[in-house]
C-alpha positions as CSV (number, residue, x, y, z in Angstrom):
1,M,0.0,0.0,0.0
2,L,2.8,2.5,0.8
3,R,5.1,1.3,-2.0
4,P,3.8,3.8,-4.5
5,F,4.3,6.6,-2.0
6,Y,7.8,5.5,-1.3
7,A,8.6,5.1,-5.0
8,A,7.3,8.6,-5.8
9,W,9.2,10.1,-2.9
10,K,12.4,8.3,-4.0
11,S,12.0,9.8,-7.5
12,V,12.6,13.2,-6.1
13,P,16.3,14.2,-6.3
14,A,18.1,13.1,-3.2
15,D,19.6,16.5,-2.3
16,D,17.8,18.0,0.7
17,L,17.0,21.3,-1.0
18,A,15.4,19.6,-4.0
19,I,13.3,17.5,-1.7
20,F,12.2,20.7,0.3
21,N,11.4,22.5,-2.9
22,A,9.4,19.6,-4.4
23,V,7.3,19.6,-1.2
24,T,6.8,23.3,-0.9
25,D,7.0,25.2,-4.2
26,G,4.2,23.8,-6.3
27,Q,6.3,21.0,-7.9
28,G,5.0,18.6,-5.3
29,H,1.5,18.3,-6.6
30,Q,2.0,14.7,-7.5
31,L,3.2,13.9,-4.0
32,D,0.2,15.8,-2.5
33,A,-2.2,13.6,-4.6
34,L,-0.3,10.5,-3.5
35,A,-0.4,11.6,0.2
36,A,-4.1,12.0,-0.1
37,Q,-4.4,8.4,-1.5
38,V,-2.3,7.1,1.4
39,I,-4.4,9.0,4.0
40,A,-7.6,7.7,2.4
41,A,-6.3,4.1,2.3
42,L,-5.3,4.2,5.9
43,Q,-8.7,5.4,7.3
44,G,-9.3,3.4,10.5
45,K,-5.6,2.8,10.9
46,T,-2.7,5.0,12.1
47,L,0.6,6.1,10.7
48,A,3.8,7.5,12.1
49,T,7.0,8.4,10.3
50,A,10.7,8.3,11.1
51,E,12.6,10.7,8.9
52,S,16.2,11.7,8.4
53,C,17.5,13.7,5.5
54,T,13.9,14.6,4.5
55,G,13.9,17.1,7.4
56,G,10.2,16.4,8.1
57,G,9.1,16.7,4.4
58,I,7.1,13.4,4.5
59,G,5.1,14.5,7.5
60,A,4.6,17.9,5.9
61,V,3.1,16.4,2.7
62,L,0.9,14.0,4.7
63,T,-0.4,16.7,7.0
64,S,-1.3,18.9,4.0
65,V,-4.1,16.5,3.4
66,P,-7.4,17.6,5.0
67,G,-8.4,15.1,7.7
68,S,-4.9,13.6,7.9
69,S,-5.0,14.1,11.7
70,A,-7.3,11.1,12.0
71,V,-4.6,8.9,10.6
72,Y,-1.2,10.6,11.0
73,K,0.0,10.6,14.6
74,G,3.3,12.3,14.1
75,G,6.9,11.6,13.4
76,I,10.5,11.6,14.7
77,I,13.0,13.7,12.7
78,S,16.8,13.2,13.2
79,Y,18.5,15.5,10.7
80,T,22.0,14.9,12.1
81,N,23.9,11.7,12.5
82,Q,24.7,12.6,16.1
83,I,21.2,11.9,17.3
């Protein structure tokens, strides 16, 4: 169920700035639509994320979906290797 989301996310260039831009500057529309599908598919279930170099981008895309708080419970972000 989450494989398409992961595949789409991995298709974004790996550099942190490009990921941030894809989520925030209008280039992330495909990810927004995919996030809406994930949230809809998980109704009645819960989801949490653990992120690293994404800097919270996955959580940001998921929480941009209206009603996502019924599914998405939060995430842990460790942007540095020292944590």
